[in-house]
C-alpha positions as CSV (number, residue, x, y, z in Angstrom):
1,M,-58.3,-41.2,-2.5
2,F,-56.1,-39.1,-0.2
3,R,-57.8,-36.4,1.8
4,L,-56.3,-33.7,3.9
5,P,-57.2,-33.5,7.6
6,I,-60.0,-31.0,8.1
7,E,-57.8,-28.7,10.3
8,L,-55.0,-28.6,7.7
9,F,-57.6,-28.0,5.0
10,L,-59.0,-25.0,6.9
11,A,-55.6,-23.7,7.7
12,L,-54.6,-23.6,4.0
13,R,-57.9,-22.1,3.1
14,Y,-57.5,-19.3,5.7
15,L,-54.0,-18.6,4.3
16,R,-55.3,-18.3,0.7
17,P,-54.5,-14.7,-0.6
18,K,-57.7,-12.6,-0.6
19,R,-56.1,-9.1,-0.9
20,T,-56.8,-8.5,2.8
21,F,-54.8,-6.9,5.6
22,V,-54.2,-10.4,7.0
23,S,-52.8,-11.7,3.7
24,A,-50.4,-8.8,3.6
25,I,-49.2,-9.6,7.2
26,T,-48.7,-13.3,6.2
27,L,-46.6,-12.2,3.2
28,I,-44.5,-9.9,5.4
29,C,-44.0,-12.8,7.8
30,V,-42.8,-15.1,5.1
31,I,-40.4,-12.4,3.7
32,G,-39.1,-11.8,7.3
33,V,-38.3,-15.5,7.8
34,M,-36.8,-15.8,4.3
35,L,-34.5,-12.8,4.9
36,G,-33.5,-14.0,8.3
37,V,-32.6,-17.5,7.1
38,A,-30.8,-16.1,4.0
39,V,-28.7,-13.6,6.0
40,L,-27.7,-16.3,8.5
41,I,-26.7,-18.7,5.7
42,I,-24.6,-16.0,3.9
43,V,-22.9,-14.7,7.0
44,I,-22.1,-18.1,8.6
45,S,-20.9,-19.5,5.2
46,V,-18.6,-16.5,4.7
47,M,-17.2,-16.7,8.3
48,T,-16.6,-20.5,7.8
49,G,-14.9,-19.8,4.5
50,F,-12.7,-17.2,6.1
51,D,-11.7,-19.7,8.7
52,Q,-11.0,-22.5,6.3
53,Q,-9.1,-20.4,3.7
54,L,-7.1,-18.8,6.4
55,R,-6.1,-22.2,7.7
56,D,-5.2,-23.3,4.2
57,K,-3.0,-20.3,3.5
58,I,-1.3,-20.5,6.9
59,I,-0.6,-24.2,6.5
60,G,0.4,-23.8,2.8
61,F,3.1,-21.2,3.7
62,N,4.2,-22.2,7.2
63,A,4.0,-26.0,7.3
64,H,2.5,-27.9,10.2
65,L,5.3,-28.0,12.8
66,K,8.4,-26.1,13.5
67,V,11.3,-27.6,15.4
68,Y,13.8,-25.4,17.4
69,H,16.7,-26.1,19.6
70,G,16.8,-24.8,23.1
71,D,20.1,-23.0,22.3
72,G,18.5,-21.1,19.5
73,L,20.3,-22.8,16.6
74,I,20.4,-26.3,15.2
75,R,23.9,-27.2,14.2
76,D,23.6,-30.9,13.1
77,Y,20.4,-30.3,11.2
78,P,20.9,-33.0,8.5
79,E,20.8,-35.6,11.2
80,V,17.8,-34.1,12.9
81,V,16.0,-34.0,9.6
82,R,16.7,-37.7,8.9
83,T,15.5,-38.5,12.4
84,I,12.2,-36.6,11.9
85,Q,11.6,-38.2,8.5
86,K,11.7,-41.7,9.9
87,H,8.3,-41.1,11.5
88,A,5.6,-42.8,9.4
89,E,3.2,-39.7,9.5
90,V,5.9,-37.2,8.4
91,V,5.5,-36.2,4.8
92,A,8.6,-33.9,4.5
93,A,11.0,-32.0,6.7
94,S,13.3,-29.2,5.7
95,P,15.7,-26.7,7.5
96,F,14.9,-23.0,7.4
97,V,16.4,-19.7,8.4
98,L,13.9,-16.9,9.3
99,G,14.7,-13.3,10.2
100,Q,14.1,-9.7,9.4
101,V,16.3,-7.8,7.0
102,M,16.3,-4.4,5.3
103,V,15.8,-4.3,1.6
104,K,16.7,-1.3,-0.6
105,T,15.8,-1.1,-4.3
106,Q,18.3,0.0,-7.0
107,P,16.3,1.8,-9.6
108,L,17.8,3.4,-12.7
109,E,15.9,6.6,-12.1
110,G,14.3,8.1,-9.0
111,R,14.9,7.6,-5.4
112,P,15.3,4.0,-4.0
113,K,12.6,2.5,-1.8
114,V,13.3,0.8,1.5
115,M,11.4,-1.8,3.5
116,A,12.1,-4.3,6.3
117,P,10.7,-7.7,5.3
118,V,11.3,-11.1,6.7
119,V,13.8,-13.2,4.8
120,R,13.1,-17.0,4.6
121,G,15.8,-19.4,3.6
122,C,14.5,-22.6,2.1
123,S,15.5,-25.5,-0.2
124,P,16.5,-24.3,-3.7
125,D,15.0,-27.4,-5.1
126,P,11.3,-26.6,-6.2
127,I,10.3,-30.3,-5.9
128,Q,11.5,-30.5,-2.3
129,E,10.1,-27.1,-1.4
130,A,6.7,-28.0,-2.9
131,K,6.4,-30.8,-0.2
132,I,6.7,-28.1,2.5
133,S,5.1,-24.9,1.2
134,S,2.9,-23.6,-1.7
135,I,5.5,-21.1,-2.9
136,P,6.7,-23.1,-6.0
137,S,3.1,-23.4,-7.2
138,S,2.2,-19.8,-6.4
139,L,4.5,-18.0,-8.8
140,V,2.7,-15.4,-10.9
141,S,5.9,-14.1,-12.6
142,G,9.4,-15.5,-13.2
143,T,10.6,-19.0,-12.1
144,F,11.6,-20.7,-8.8
145,D,15.3,-20.1,-9.3
146,L,17.2,-19.5,-6.0
147,S,20.6,-20.4,-7.4
148,G,23.4,-17.9,-6.9
149,S,22.0,-14.6,-5.6
150,G,18.4,-15.2,-6.6
151,V,15.4,-14.3,-4.5
152,L,11.6,-14.5,-4.7
153,V,9.4,-11.7,-3.5
154,G,5.7,-11.5,-2.7
155,K,3.2,-9.8,-5.0
156,A,2.3,-7.0,-2.6
157,F,6.0,-6.4,-1.7
158,A,6.9,-6.1,-5.4
159,R,4.1,-3.7,-6.0
160,K,5.1,-1.4,-3.1
161,M,8.8,-1.5,-4.0
162,G,8.2,-1.2,-7.7
163,L,10.0,-4.4,-8.5
164,Q,9.9,-6.7,-11.5
165,V,11.6,-9.9,-12.4
166,G,15.2,-9.2,-13.2
167,D,15.5,-6.1,-10.9
168,L,18.4,-5.9,-8.3
169,I,17.9,-5.3,-4.7
170,A,20.4,-4.6,-1.8
171,I,19.8,-6.6,1.4
172,F,21.2,-5.2,4.7
173,S,21.4,-8.2,6.9
174,V,22.2,-8.7,10.6
175,A,25.7,-9.8,9.6
176,T,26.1,-6.6,7.6
177,M,25.0,-4.5,10.6
178,E,27.4,-6.3,12.8
179,R,30.3,-5.7,10.4
180,M,29.4,-2.0,10.3
181,E,29.3,-1.8,14.1
182,Q,32.6,-3.6,14.4
183,S,34.2,-1.3,11.8
184,R,33.1,1.8,13.9
185,Q,34.4,0.3,17.1
186,D,37.8,-0.4,15.4
187,G,38.0,3.2,14.3
188,E,37.9,2.3,10.6
189,E,36.2,4.5,8.1
190,S,35.7,1.8,5.4
191,A,32.1,1.3,4.4
192,V,30.5,-2.2,4.6
193,L,28.5,-2.8,1.4
194,P,25.2,-4.8,1.5
195,D,24.6,-8.0,-0.5
196,D,23.1,-7.6,-4.0
197,Y,20.4,-10.0,-5.0
198,E,18.3,-10.5,-8.2
199,V,14.5,-10.9,-8.2
200,R,13.9,-14.2,-10.0
201,G,10.2,-14.6,-9.3
202,I,7.1,-13.1,-7.8
203,F,4.7,-15.2,-5.8
204,D,1.1,-14.8,-4.7
205,V,0.2,-17.3,-2.0
206,G,-3.3,-15.7,-1.6
207,Y,-2.7,-14.1,1.7
208,Y,-1.8,-10.4,1.7
209,E,0.4,-10.4,4.8
210,Y,2.6,-13.1,3.4
211,N,2.7,-11.4,0.0
212,E,3.8,-8.2,1.6
213,L,6.3,-9.3,4.3
214,F,8.3,-12.2,3.0
215,V,11.4,-12.5,0.8
216,V,12.5,-16.0,-0.1
217,T,16.0,-17.1,-0.9
218,S,18.1,-20.2,-0.7
219,L,19.1,-21.7,2.6
220,A,22.8,-21.0,1.9
221,N,22.1,-17.3,1.2
222,A,20.0,-16.9,4.3
223,Q,22.8,-18.6,6.4
224,K,25.2,-16.1,4.9
225,L,22.9,-13.1,5.6
226,Y,22.7,-14.1,9.3
227,G,26.2,-15.4,9.7
228,L,25.1,-18.9,10.7
229,D,27.8,-20.8,8.9
230,D,26.4,-24.4,8.9
231,S,23.6,-23.9,11.4
232,V,19.9,-23.1,10.9
233,H,17.2,-21.5,12.9
234,G,14.9,-24.5,12.8
235,I,13.2,-27.3,10.8
236,I,9.7,-27.1,9.4
237,V,7.7,-30.4,9.1
238,N,4.7,-31.4,7.2
239,V,2.6,-34.3,8.4
240,K,-0.2,-36.3,6.7
241,D,-3.0,-34.8,8.9
242,P,-2.6,-31.2,10.0
243,E,-5.3,-31.7,12.7
244,R,-3.0,-34.2,14.4
245,A,-0.3,-31.6,14.8
246,L,-0.6,-31.7,18.6
247,V,-0.3,-35.4,18.7
248,M,2.7,-35.3,16.3
249,R,4.4,-32.7,18.5
250,R,4.3,-35.1,21.5
251,E,5.5,-38.1,19.5
252,L,8.4,-36.1,17.8
253,G,9.2,-34.6,21.2
254,K,9.8,-38.1,22.6
255,I,12.0,-39.0,19.6
256,L,14.1,-35.8,19.6
257,G,14.5,-35.3,23.3
258,P,14.1,-32.5,25.8
259,D,16.7,-30.2,24.1
260,F,14.2,-29.5,21.2
261,V,11.1,-27.3,21.3
262,I,8.3,-27.9,18.8
263,S,5.5,-25.5,17.9
264,T,2.4,-26.2,15.9
265,W,0.6,-24.1,13.2
266,M,-2.3,-23.8,15.6
267,E,-0.1,-22.3,18.3
268,D,1.8,-20.0,16.0
269,N,-1.5,-18.5,14.7
270,G,-3.8,-19.2,17.6
271,D,-4.9,-15.6,18.3
272,I,-6.3,-15.0,14.8
273,L,-7.9,-18.4,14.5
274,E,-9.5,-18.2,17.9
275,A,-10.7,-14.7,17.1
276,L,-12.4,-16.0,13.9
277,V,-14.2,-18.8,15.9
278,V,-15.4,-16.3,18.5
279,E,-16.5,-13.9,15.9
280,K,-18.5,-16.6,14.0
281,Q,-20.3,-17.6,17.2
282,V,-21.1,-14.0,18.1
283,M,-22.4,-13.2,14.7
284,F,-24.6,-16.4,14.7
285,Y,-26.2,-15.4,18.0
286,L,-26.7,-11.7,17.0
287,L,-28.2,-12.5,13.6
288,F,-30.5,-15.0,15.1
289,F,-32.4,-12.0,16.6
290,I,-33.6,-11.4,13.0
291,M,-35.5,-14.7,13.3
292,I,-36.9,-13.6,16.7
293,V,-38.2,-10.4,15.0
294,A,-39.8,-12.5,12.3
295,A,-41.3,-14.7,15.0
296,F,-43.0,-11.7,16.6
297,G,-44.5,-11.0,13.1
298,I,-45.9,-14.5,13.0
299,T,-47.3,-14.1,16.5
300,S,-49.0,-10.9,15.6
301,A,-50.4,-12.4,12.4
302,M,-51.7,-15.4,14.3
303,I,-53.4,-13.2,16.9
304,T,-55.1,-11.4,14.0
305,F,-56.2,-14.7,12.5
306,V,-57.7,-15.9,15.8
307,V,-59.6,-12.6,16.4
308,Q,-61.0,-12.6,12.8
309,K,-62.0,-16.3,13.0
310,T,-63.4,-16.4,16.5
311,R,-67.0,-17.1,15.3
312,E,-65.8,-19.8,13.0
313,I,-63.9,-21.4,16.0
314,G,-67.2,-21.3,17.9
315,V,-69.0,-23.0,15.0
316,L,-66.3,-25.7,14.7
317,K,-66.4,-26.4,18.4
318,A,-70.2,-26.6,18.3
319,L,-69.9,-29.1,15.5
320,G,-67.6,-31.3,17.7
321,A,-64.1,-30.1,16.9
322,T,-61.7,-30.9,19.8
323,N,-59.3,-28.5,21.4
324,G,-56.4,-30.4,19.7
325,Q,-57.9,-29.9,16.3
326,V,-58.4,-26.2,16.7
327,L,-54.9,-26.0,18.2
328,W,-53.4,-27.8,15.2
329,L,-55.5,-25.7,12.8
330,F,-53.8,-22.4,13.8
331,L,-50.5,-24.0,14.6
332,S,-50.2,-25.4,11.1
333,Q,-50.6,-21.9,9.8
334,G,-47.4,-20.9,11.6
335,L,-45.8,-24.1,10.4
336,F,-46.8,-23.2,6.8
337,V,-45.3,-19.7,7.1
338,G,-42.2,-21.1,8.7
339,V,-41.6,-23.8,6.1
340,T,-42.3,-21.4,3.2
341,G,-39.9,-18.8,4.6
342,V,-37.2,-21.3,5.5
343,V,-37.2,-23.0,2.1
344,A,-37.2,-19.6,0.3
345,G,-34.4,-18.3,2.6
346,Y,-32.4,-21.5,2.1
347,F,-32.4,-21.1,-1.7
348,L,-31.9,-17.4,-1.6
349,G,-28.9,-17.8,0.8
350,L,-27.2,-20.4,-1.3
351,L,-27.8,-18.3,-4.4
352,A,-26.2,-15.3,-2.8
353,V,-23.3,-17.3,-1.6
354,A,-22.7,-18.8,-5.1
355,Y,-22.6,-15.3,-6.7
356,R,-21.1,-13.3,-3.8
357,N,-17.9,-12.3,-5.7
358,E,-19.8,-11.4,-8.9
359,F,-22.0,-9.1,-6.7
360,L,-18.9,-7.5,-5.1
361,H,-17.2,-6.9,-8.5
362,F,-20.5,-5.4,-9.8
363,M,-20.7,-3.1,-6.9
364,R,-17.1,-2.1,-7.3
365,R,-17.7,-1.2,-10.9
366,I,-20.8,0.8,-10.1
367,T,-19.6,2.6,-7.0
368,G,-15.8,2.6,-7.5
369,F,-15.5,1.5,-3.9
370,Q,-13.9,-1.7,-2.7
371,L,-16.3,-3.5,-0.3
372,F,-13.7,-6.1,0.4
373,P,-10.2,-4.6,0.3
374,E,-7.4,-7.1,0.0
375,S,-5.1,-5.0,2.1
376,I,-7.5,-5.3,5.1
377,Y,-8.9,-8.8,4.8
378,N,-5.8,-10.5,3.3
379,F,-7.8,-12.3,0.6
380,R,-8.4,-11.5,-3.1
381,D,-12.0,-12.7,-3.2
382,L,-14.7,-13.2,-0.5
383,P,-14.3,-16.8,0.7
384,A,-17.3,-18.9,1.6
385,R,-17.8,-22.5,2.7
386,V,-21.3,-24.1,3.0
387,V,-21.3,-26.7,5.8
388,P,-24.4,-29.0,5.8
389,G,-24.3,-29.0,9.6
390,D,-24.6,-25.2,9.8
391,L,-27.5,-25.3,7.3
392,A,-29.3,-27.9,9.4
393,I,-28.9,-25.8,12.5
394,I,-30.0,-22.6,10.9
395,C,-33.0,-24.1,9.1
396,G,-34.1,-26.4,11.9
397,A,-33.8,-23.7,14.6
398,S,-35.6,-21.1,12.4
399,L,-38.5,-23.6,11.8
400,V,-38.8,-24.3,15.5
401,I,-38.9,-20.6,16.3
402,C,-41.7,-20.1,13.8
403,V,-43.8,-22.9,15.2
404,V,-43.2,-21.7,18.8
405,A,-44.2,-18.2,17.7
406,G,-47.7,-19.4,16.8
407,L,-48.1,-21.7,19.8
408,I,-49.6,-19.1,22.2
409,P,-52.2,-17.7,19.8
410,A,-53.1,-21.3,18.7
411,W,-53.4,-22.3,22.4
412,N,-55.7,-19.4,23.2
413,A,-57.9,-20.3,20.2
414,S,-58.2,-23.9,21.3
415,R,-59.3,-22.8,24.8
416,L,-62.2,-20.7,23.5
417,K,-65.7,-21.9,24.6
418,P,-68.3,-22.3,21.8
419,V,-70.8,-20.0,23.4
420,E,-68.4,-17.2,24.0
421,A,-66.9,-17.5,20.5
422,L,-70.4,-17.4,18.9
423,R,-71.2,-14.2,20.8
424,H,-68.1,-12.5,19.6
425,E,-68.6,-9.4,17.6
């Protein structure tokens, strides 16, 4: 028959609720540890989710590598694309044109609206473009039709400009501006008209900045807008493993030669990705002070236990209990509080992460206030990603802090002499 060690049996007996002040302190300590662990799990999971989803959105829209020529334009781009695609780890490569334009709406009534988005020229074939970006699969209205004068606009851009599928927009390009400037220099009074385009589709790639700032058209249209003839600004490349982008840059650099410059998705978005990593680390260290506060609660509770049980300690030592047994008796109390709080906080944290968006939507309905505005955070919903390694660090470190918090009171209890303990009032 299994029997508990005497010190563990007494520790559990001392922790049994008796509606006393000490029991209340014990409950408060457990709640403190539970909340500390839950808050850490929630915050770290959300920060990790931010980082992962941001990476996915950036990669989905911008591809993994961008190849430029030192002169600014790539003229023989079909040959360069074929050379890049010969590499075994390259999934797809496609030329692009990227630059800022001015867009003006053409409403039937009211004043037109003007914005200066970035136009992106890409392949008009949705199957080919799907290998490079997530735009073909992100359409919320219309179709991926870039033939003729067709364009695609982001959801946020369409909302701000009041656009729908089928509306016409006027695009003032760099070439248009140059023709207007040349006309003035030549002393001519003739007006240079912008190019008219039709909105064929509206996309939502899940990242507010891209939905607001980008207009997509065919490569031929973008070349015309920028007066590039048969040249392009660069070539975007997708590889099998995005994390090997730096390695692929070196390998493609050797193949293409020194005239070409290659950038990775990490470098193009390094500032914001690095900021998220630093913020996650800072939040982890700051929130761990919650656990330290909970540890002080455990220490105070253990001190109260020792003071109240001083005579019992004397009796135990008089009956032959060793210093180690007394130490383990009180240390196991701190361990019990830590384990209970960590386990409760673990499940509470995972539950909160699972229903985070439902809670946000509920609070939005109740208060009418957006706790997570898409225009600020660039995401529709609150992202989260639970990493087993993070959970292990949070729970393991919290448990160690709880045990260490009870070590000093338990050590003092083990050092009490039987005669002094029995004389204690």
